[in-house]
LUMTI-830469 format. One record per residue (C-alpha): residue number from 1; x, y, z. Coordinates in steps of 0.25 Angstrom, whole numbers, plus 5000, padded with zeros to 4 digits. Each point is the difference from the previous one (the first is absolute). Layout:
% residues N
PAMI/NUM/X/Y/Z
...
END
This chain:
% residues 434
PAMI/1/5288/5419/5372
PAMI/2/5005/4997/5014
PAMI/3/5013/5002/5008
PAMI/4/5011/4990/4997
PAMI/5/5002/4990/5012
PAMI/6/5014/5002/4999
PAMI/7/5001/5015/5004
PAMI/8/5008/5004/5012
PAMI/9/4998/5014/5007
PAMI/10/5011/5007/5008
PAMI/11/4996/5014/5006
PAMI/12/5010/5011/5000
PAMI/13/5002/5009/5012
PAMI/14/5001/5012/4992
PAMI/15/4988/5007/4990
PAMI/16/4990/4989/5003
PAMI/17/5006/4992/4989
PAMI/18/5000/4985/4998
PAMI/19/5009/4991/4992
PAMI/20/4993/4989/4993
PAMI/21/5007/4988/4995
PAMI/22/4994/4988/4991
PAMI/23/5008/4987/5001
PAMI/24/4994/4995/4987
PAMI/25/5004/5011/4991
PAMI/26/5012/5004/5009
PAMI/27/4995/5015/5000
PAMI/28/5002/5010/5010
PAMI/29/4993/5014/5001
PAMI/30/4998/5011/5009
PAMI/31/4986/5003/5002
PAMI/32/4991/5011/5007
PAMI/33/4987/4997/5008
PAMI/34/4991/5001/4987
PAMI/35/5009/4990/4992
PAMI/36/5000/4990/5012
PAMI/37/4985/5001/5001
PAMI/38/4998/4998/4984
PAMI/39/5009/4988/5001
PAMI/40/4993/4993/5012
PAMI/41/4986/5005/4997
PAMI/42/4999/5001/4985
PAMI/43/4985/5003/4995
PAMI/44/4995/4998/4986
PAMI/45/4996/5014/4999
PAMI/46/5014/5006/5003
PAMI/47/5005/5008/4989
PAMI/48/5008/4993/4989
PAMI/49/5013/5009/5003
PAMI/50/5014/4999/4997
PAMI/51/5002/4997/5015
PAMI/52/4991/4988/4999
PAMI/53/5007/4995/4987
PAMI/54/5013/5001/5007
PAMI/55/4996/4992/5012
PAMI/56/4994/4989/4991
PAMI/57/5013/5000/4992
PAMI/58/5008/4998/5012
PAMI/59/4992/4989/5005
PAMI/60/4994/5007/5013
PAMI/61/4986/4999/4994
PAMI/62/4995/4987/4992
PAMI/63/4988/4996/4993
PAMI/64/4990/4992/5008
PAMI/65/5001/4988/4992
PAMI/66/5015/5000/5000
PAMI/67/5005/4988/5008
PAMI/68/5014/5005/5005
PAMI/69/5004/4986/5006
PAMI/70/4997/4993/4986
PAMI/71/5008/5011/4993
PAMI/72/5012/4998/5010
PAMI/73/4998/4985/4998
PAMI/74/5001/5002/4985
PAMI/75/5013/5008/5000
PAMI/76/5006/4991/5010
PAMI/77/4997/4987/4992
PAMI/78/5004/5007/4987
PAMI/79/5014/5003/5007
PAMI/80/5000/4986/5006
PAMI/81/4998/4992/4987
PAMI/82/5007/5010/4990
PAMI/83/5008/4993/4989
PAMI/84/5008/5012/4997
PAMI/85/5014/4996/5007
PAMI/86/5008/4989/5006
PAMI/87/5007/5003/5013
PAMI/88/5010/4991/5006
PAMI/89/5008/5002/5012
PAMI/90/5012/4991/4999
PAMI/91/5009/4996/5012
PAMI/92/5013/4994/4993
PAMI/93/5004/4996/5014
PAMI/94/4996/4999/5015
PAMI/95/5013/5002/5005
PAMI/96/5003/5013/5006
PAMI/97/5012/5007/5006
PAMI/98/4992/5007/5011
PAMI/99/4994/4996/5013
PAMI/100/4988/5008/5002
PAMI/101/4993/4996/5013
PAMI/102/4986/5003/4994
PAMI/103/5001/4993/4987
PAMI/104/4989/4990/4997
PAMI/105/5008/4991/4991
PAMI/106/5006/4988/5004
PAMI/107/5013/5000/4993
PAMI/108/5003/4988/4991
PAMI/109/5014/4998/4992
PAMI/110/4993/4999/4987
PAMI/111/5003/5008/4987
PAMI/112/4993/4999/4987
PAMI/113/5006/4989/4991
PAMI/114/5002/5003/4985
PAMI/115/4991/4988/4997
PAMI/116/4988/5008/5004
PAMI/117/5004/5012/4991
PAMI/118/4993/4995/4988
PAMI/119/4987/4997/5008
PAMI/120/5000/5014/5005
PAMI/121/5002/5006/4987
PAMI/122/4989/4990/4995
PAMI/123/4990/5006/5010
PAMI/124/5004/5014/4995
PAMI/125/4998/4996/4986
PAMI/126/4987/4994/5002
PAMI/127/4995/5013/5005
PAMI/128/5007/5009/4991
PAMI/129/4991/4997/4988
PAMI/130/4988/5006/5006
PAMI/131/5006/5011/5011
PAMI/132/5003/5014/4998
PAMI/133/5011/5000/5011
PAMI/134/5009/4989/5007
PAMI/135/5005/5006/5014
PAMI/136/5011/4993/5007
PAMI/137/5003/5003/5015
PAMI/138/5013/4993/5005
PAMI/139/4999/4996/5014
PAMI/140/5006/4991/5011
PAMI/141/5007/4996/5009
PAMI/142/5010/5011/4994
PAMI/143/4999/5000/4985
PAMI/144/5014/5007/4998
PAMI/145/5006/4987/5004
PAMI/146/4996/4994/4988
PAMI/147/5003/5011/4989
PAMI/148/5004/4990/4989
PAMI/149/4987/4993/5001
PAMI/150/4993/5013/4999
PAMI/151/5008/5005/4988
PAMI/152/4997/4987/4992
PAMI/153/4986/4999/5003
PAMI/154/4998/5015/4997
PAMI/155/5006/4997/4986
PAMI/156/4991/4989/4998
PAMI/157/4987/5008/5004
PAMI/158/5004/5013/4992
PAMI/159/5002/4991/4988
PAMI/160/4986/4994/5002
PAMI/161/4994/5013/5002
PAMI/162/5006/5006/4988
PAMI/163/4995/4989/4991
PAMI/164/4986/5001/5005
PAMI/165/5001/5016/5000
PAMI/166/4997/5000/5014
PAMI/167/5005/5011/5010
PAMI/168/5010/4995/5011
PAMI/169/5002/5006/5014
PAMI/170/5009/4995/5011
PAMI/171/5002/5005/5014
PAMI/172/5007/4994/5012
PAMI/173/4998/5000/5015
PAMI/174/5014/4998/5006
PAMI/175/5006/5003/5015
PAMI/176/5010/5009/4992
PAMI/177/5013/4995/5005
PAMI/178/5006/4995/4988
PAMI/179/4995/5011/4990
PAMI/180/5014/5007/5000
PAMI/181/5007/4986/4998
PAMI/182/4991/4996/4988
PAMI/183/5002/5013/4993
PAMI/184/4991/5009/4993
PAMI/185/5001/4994/4986
PAMI/186/4993/4987/5006
PAMI/187/4988/5009/5003
PAMI/188/5000/5007/4987
PAMI/189/4999/4987/4993
PAMI/190/4990/4992/5008
PAMI/191/4991/5011/5008
PAMI/192/4992/5010/4993
PAMI/193/4990/5003/5012
PAMI/194/5001/5003/5015
PAMI/195/5009/4994/5010
PAMI/196/4995/4999/5014
PAMI/197/5011/5001/5011
PAMI/198/4998/4999/5015
PAMI/199/5006/5009/5011
PAMI/200/4994/4997/5013
PAMI/201/5005/5014/5007
PAMI/202/5013/5007/5003
PAMI/203/5012/4991/5000
PAMI/204/5000/4996/5015
PAMI/205/4986/4995/4999
PAMI/206/5001/4995/4985
PAMI/207/5012/4992/5003
PAMI/208/4994/4993/5012
PAMI/209/4989/4995/4991
PAMI/210/5005/4998/4986
PAMI/211/5015/4996/5003
PAMI/212/5008/4989/4992
PAMI/213/4999/4986/5005
PAMI/214/5013/5003/5007
PAMI/215/4995/5012/5007
PAMI/216/5007/5010/4992
PAMI/217/4993/5013/4997
PAMI/218/4994/5003/4987
PAMI/219/4994/5014/5000
PAMI/220/5010/5009/4993
PAMI/221/5003/4990/4990
PAMI/222/4986/4999/4996
PAMI/223/4998/5015/5000
PAMI/224/5012/5001/4990
PAMI/225/4994/4990/4991
PAMI/226/4987/5008/5000
PAMI/227/5008/5013/4997
PAMI/228/5006/4992/4988
PAMI/229/4986/4996/4995
PAMI/230/4994/5014/5002
PAMI/231/5012/5006/4992
PAMI/232/4997/4991/4989
PAMI/233/4985/5004/4999
PAMI/234/4994/4988/5006
PAMI/235/4987/5001/5008
PAMI/236/5003/4995/5014
PAMI/237/4988/4996/5010
PAMI/238/5007/5002/5013
PAMI/239/4993/4992/5011
PAMI/240/5001/5001/5015
PAMI/241/4994/4988/5007
PAMI/242/4994/5006/5013
PAMI/243/4996/4994/5013
PAMI/244/5001/5004/5015
PAMI/245/5015/4998/5000
PAMI/246/5003/5011/4990
PAMI/247/4988/5008/4999
PAMI/248/5006/5011/5008
PAMI/249/5013/5001/4991
PAMI/250/4992/5005/4987
PAMI/251/5004/5014/5000
PAMI/252/5015/4996/5001
PAMI/253/4999/4992/4987
PAMI/254/4993/5011/4993
PAMI/255/5011/5010/5003
PAMI/256/5010/4990/4994
PAMI/257/4992/4998/4988
PAMI/258/4998/5015/4998
PAMI/259/5015/5002/5001
PAMI/260/5002/4990/4990
PAMI/261/4993/5009/4989
PAMI/262/4994/4988/4993
PAMI/263/4992/5005/4988
PAMI/264/4992/4987/4996
PAMI/265/4997/4994/5013
PAMI/266/4986/4998/5006
PAMI/267/5000/4996/5015
PAMI/268/4989/4992/5007
PAMI/269/4997/4992/5012
PAMI/270/4998/4986/5001
PAMI/271/4992/4993/5011
PAMI/272/5008/4989/5007
PAMI/273/4990/4988/5002
PAMI/274/5000/4986/5005
PAMI/275/4999/4995/4985
PAMI/276/4999/4985/5001
PAMI/277/5006/4999/5014
PAMI/278/5014/4994/4996
PAMI/279/5008/5011/5006
PAMI/280/5004/5002/5014
PAMI/281/4996/5015/5001
PAMI/282/4992/5001/5013
PAMI/283/4986/5004/5000
PAMI/284/5002/5012/5010
PAMI/285/5008/5007/4989
PAMI/286/4989/5000/4989
PAMI/287/4993/5013/4998
PAMI/288/4984/4998/5000
PAMI/289/4994/5006/4987
PAMI/290/4995/5012/5007
PAMI/291/5014/5003/5006
PAMI/292/5006/4998/4986
PAMI/293/4990/5009/4994
PAMI/294/5004/5011/5010
PAMI/295/5015/4997/4996
PAMI/296/4997/5000/4985
PAMI/297/4993/5014/5002
PAMI/298/5012/5006/5008
PAMI/299/5010/4995/4990
PAMI/300/4993/5006/4988
PAMI/301/4999/5013/5007
PAMI/302/5015/5000/5003
PAMI/303/5003/4996/4986
PAMI/304/4992/5012/4995
PAMI/305/5006/5010/5010
PAMI/306/5014/4996/4995
PAMI/307/4997/5001/4986
PAMI/308/5000/4985/4997
PAMI/309/4986/4999/4995
PAMI/310/4985/5006/5001
PAMI/311/4990/4996/5011
PAMI/312/4990/4997/4989
PAMI/313/5010/4990/4993
PAMI/314/5003/4993/5014
PAMI/315/4986/5000/5006
PAMI/316/4989/5002/4991
PAMI/317/4992/4987/4998
PAMI/318/5003/4992/4987
PAMI/319/4989/4993/4992
PAMI/320/5004/4987/4994
PAMI/321/4993/4990/4992
PAMI/322/5005/4989/5010
PAMI/323/5008/5000/5013
PAMI/324/5012/4992/4994
PAMI/325/5004/4991/4988
PAMI/326/4998/4988/5008
PAMI/327/4985/5002/4997
PAMI/328/5001/5001/4986
PAMI/329/5000/4989/4989
PAMI/330/5014/5003/4993
PAMI/331/5009/5002/5012
PAMI/332/5009/4990/5006
PAMI/333/5012/4998/5008
PAMI/334/5011/4990/4996
PAMI/335/5009/4993/5010
PAMI/336/5014/4996/4997
PAMI/337/4996/4985/4999
PAMI/338/4989/5003/4990
PAMI/339/4989/5001/5010
PAMI/340/4989/5010/4996
PAMI/341/4992/5008/5011
PAMI/342/4990/5011/4999
PAMI/343/5006/5008/5012
PAMI/344/5014/5003/5003
PAMI/345/4997/4998/5015
PAMI/346/4998/4985/4997
PAMI/347/5014/4999/4992
PAMI/348/5008/4988/5005
PAMI/349/4988/4993/5006
PAMI/350/4997/4988/4992
PAMI/351/4986/4997/5006
PAMI/352/4996/5014/4994
PAMI/353/5004/4998/4986
PAMI/354/4991/5000/4988
PAMI/355/5009/4992/4990
PAMI/356/5014/4998/4996
PAMI/357/5006/5003/4987
PAMI/358/5003/4985/4998
PAMI/359/4986/4996/5004
PAMI/360/4990/4995/4989
PAMI/361/4988/4999/5009
PAMI/362/4995/5008/5012
PAMI/363/4996/4993/5012
PAMI/364/4987/5003/5008
PAMI/365/5009/5007/5010
PAMI/366/5007/5008/4989
PAMI/367/4986/5005/4995
PAMI/368/4996/5004/5014
PAMI/369/5013/5008/5002
PAMI/370/4997/5008/4987
PAMI/371/4985/5002/5002
PAMI/372/5002/5004/5014
PAMI/373/5006/5013/4994
PAMI/374/4994/5001/4987
PAMI/375/4986/4999/5005
PAMI/376/5002/5007/5013
PAMI/377/4987/5009/4999
PAMI/378/5000/5012/5010
PAMI/379/4985/5001/4996
PAMI/380/4997/4988/5007
PAMI/381/5005/5006/5014
PAMI/382/4988/5007/5006
PAMI/383/5009/5009/5009
PAMI/384/5007/5005/4987
PAMI/385/4987/5002/4992
PAMI/386/4994/5008/5011
PAMI/387/5013/5009/5001
PAMI/388/5000/5014/4994
PAMI/389/5015/4998/4997
PAMI/390/4999/4988/4992
PAMI/391/5002/5006/4986
PAMI/392/5015/5004/5005
PAMI/393/5003/4989/5010
PAMI/394/4993/4988/4992
PAMI/395/5002/4991/5012
PAMI/396/5015/5002/5002
PAMI/397/5010/4989/4998
PAMI/398/4994/4987/4995
PAMI/399/5012/4992/5007
PAMI/400/4996/5006/5013
PAMI/401/4986/4996/4998
PAMI/402/5003/4986/4996
PAMI/403/5008/4998/5012
PAMI/404/4992/5008/5011
PAMI/405/4986/4998/4995
PAMI/406/4997/5015/5001
PAMI/407/5004/5012/4990
PAMI/408/5011/5010/5003
PAMI/409/4994/5014/4999
PAMI/410/5009/5010/4992
PAMI/411/5009/5009/5009
PAMI/412/4993/5013/4995
PAMI/413/4986/4996/5005
PAMI/414/5005/5002/5014
PAMI/415/5004/5015/4999
PAMI/416/4992/5004/4987
PAMI/417/4995/5013/5006
PAMI/418/5014/5004/5004
PAMI/419/5006/4996/4987
PAMI/420/4990/5008/4992
PAMI/421/5002/5012/5008
PAMI/422/5015/5000/4998
PAMI/423/4998/4998/4985
PAMI/424/4990/5012/4999
PAMI/425/5010/5008/5008
PAMI/426/5011/4997/4991
PAMI/427/4991/5003/4988
PAMI/428/4997/5014/5005
PAMI/429/5015/5003/5003
PAMI/430/5003/4996/4986
PAMI/431/4990/5009/4994
PAMI/432/5005/5012/5008
PAMI/433/5014/4997/4996
PAMI/434/4997/4999/4985
END
């Protein structure tokens, strides 16, 4: 037996205790000096105690012949090549009613033609016979500009899934401005999963960043739409895109969200990045990843302090089989002209497509665009393989790597010690109050 290569040790100031975290099993324990010594220097003659068995079960001690990297590869490849579900992110249009300065998309006045509906449904039907779930995410542009298209396609997809006895889920990413105009019945008929909406700070900040094309404000109308969805029981993922221009205003936004008394809303930060460099947001406004990590931690603490979530839920590292769907076999992004992509950051860029719904044959360039993502392998990146945080980070965003030639480290890796201490302190407080 030996110590796991993915153990982290965080000394606590009081009682000579240490927090021990394992990135592969995602386990966290409080340990005394004897336990730490047992983990670091296990001896074959050590008694086969309950403590030892627990440390093995939690992944802090592993068998000498157990190759943790091979195990991690196996679990990652299993998720990458899983045939259980089909995930389609569909942009019924690239038109948008907003003029966000940091948007990476090049707006095109294109909407999905009805002639492509059958091709889309054929794609769903082809997969429905051997899948457990069909998952749709409506994207854009602004998807609520095309509610008729969404309604018609939803009807087709549901019918196909029912015929094949396959479960159907559908979510949406929208700027939220048209939610009230569209009305709650549209969402009840077409959406049965989460809805992501963005507020970029309090009104005076948000309305500078996410205004209508004519410059009109949008904050309060979006919030009214969020309240309508929340009242109807929809799960709302409320995103705040953060950079240097708005990072000082997060507390004001939290106060407004708290006053709204939302019951089904989960708030998180998004990192404004350069994307594919098609936007005019100047580099000086971007937060470096370590600064974003600090803002993310501060935001999670503020949410917890205001009763809008737990520190653990907002900060504790999350283990996934793959970083995102772009790396998996059965996940695609569909543009309104029928172009098919692997990553939504590439949406609208013809040179990045992997096929078109009307195409019969893939070109060499099409194959390359698909393989760049599907065959992206973090285990071929020496920096990542040597990193103790690999099981959680998995090399970060593949789009970033393909465009920059280096991995993007996970935000939590920059302040892991602080995060683990805060999660531990919260757990102690919860124990005392229960």
